[in-house]
Every structure is written in structure tokens, then in C-alpha cells.
C-alpha positions in Angstrom: 174.7 -13.5 67.4 172.9 -11.5 64.7 169.3 -10.4 64.7 168.2 -13.2 62.3 169.6 -15.9 64.7 167.8 -14.3 67.6 164.5 -14.3 65.7 164.9 -17.9 64.7 165.7 -18.9 68.3 162.6 -16.9 69.5 160.5 -18.7 66.9 161.6 -22.1 68.2 161.0 -21.0 71.8 157.5 -19.7 71.0 156.7 -22.9 69.1 157.9 -25.0 72.0 155.6 -23.0 74.3 152.6 -23.4 72.0 153.3 -27.2 71.9 153.4 -27.4 75.6 150.2 -25.4 75.9 148.4 -27.7 73.3 149.5 -30.8 75.2 148.4 -29.4 78.6 145.0 -28.4 77.2 144.6 -31.7 75.2 144.0 -29.7 72.0 144.5 -31.9 69.0 144.2 -29.1 66.4 146.5 -26.9 68.4 149.0 -29.8 68.8 149.1 -30.3 65.1 149.7 -26.6 64.4 152.3 -26.3 67.1 154.2 -29.4 65.8 154.2 -28.0 62.3 155.4 -24.6 63.5 158.2 -26.2 65.6 159.3 -28.4 62.7 159.5 -25.4 60.4 161.3 -23.3 62.9 163.9 -26.0 63.6 164.3 -26.6 59.8 165.0 -22.9 59.2 167.4 -22.8 62.1 169.3 -25.8 60.8 169.5 -24.4 57.3 170.6 -21.1 58.7 173.4 -22.7 60.7 171.8 -21.7 64.0 172.5 -24.1 66.9 169.3 -24.5 68.9 169.9 -25.5 72.5 167.8 -28.3 73.9 164.8 -27.2 75.9 165.4 -27.6 79.6 163.0 -30.6 79.8 164.4 -32.3 76.7 166.1 -35.6 77.1 169.3 -36.2 75.3 170.7 -39.6 74.6 
């Protein structure tokens, strides 16, 4: 895995953490920002061909 892939995965991980924090603190503005960041990070990963593993708490199916 190259450095760009690692940076994209870290960005997704950081955005997921920010989203969880915003949810736990019931911060609507933070939630909006975190969702925007996560969507952008996932878009860039998808366009870059980076497979993002589901978060451990994500439900699949």
C-alpha cells in the first residue's frame, strides 16, 4: 500500500472518529462537518481505487 492510500485511509478513520464524537456530544454543527468530511474522504478513496474496510461497528447487509 502506498503512502497516498495510507493517507486516505487515515482521513476516513479520522472522519469516522469525528462523526462518533459529534454524535456522542449531540453537536449538530460538528455532525454536519463530520459527515461532509467523511463523504469527501470516502469519495476520494473510491476515485483513487482504495478499498476502505468497514468500521468495526458498521453493519453490512
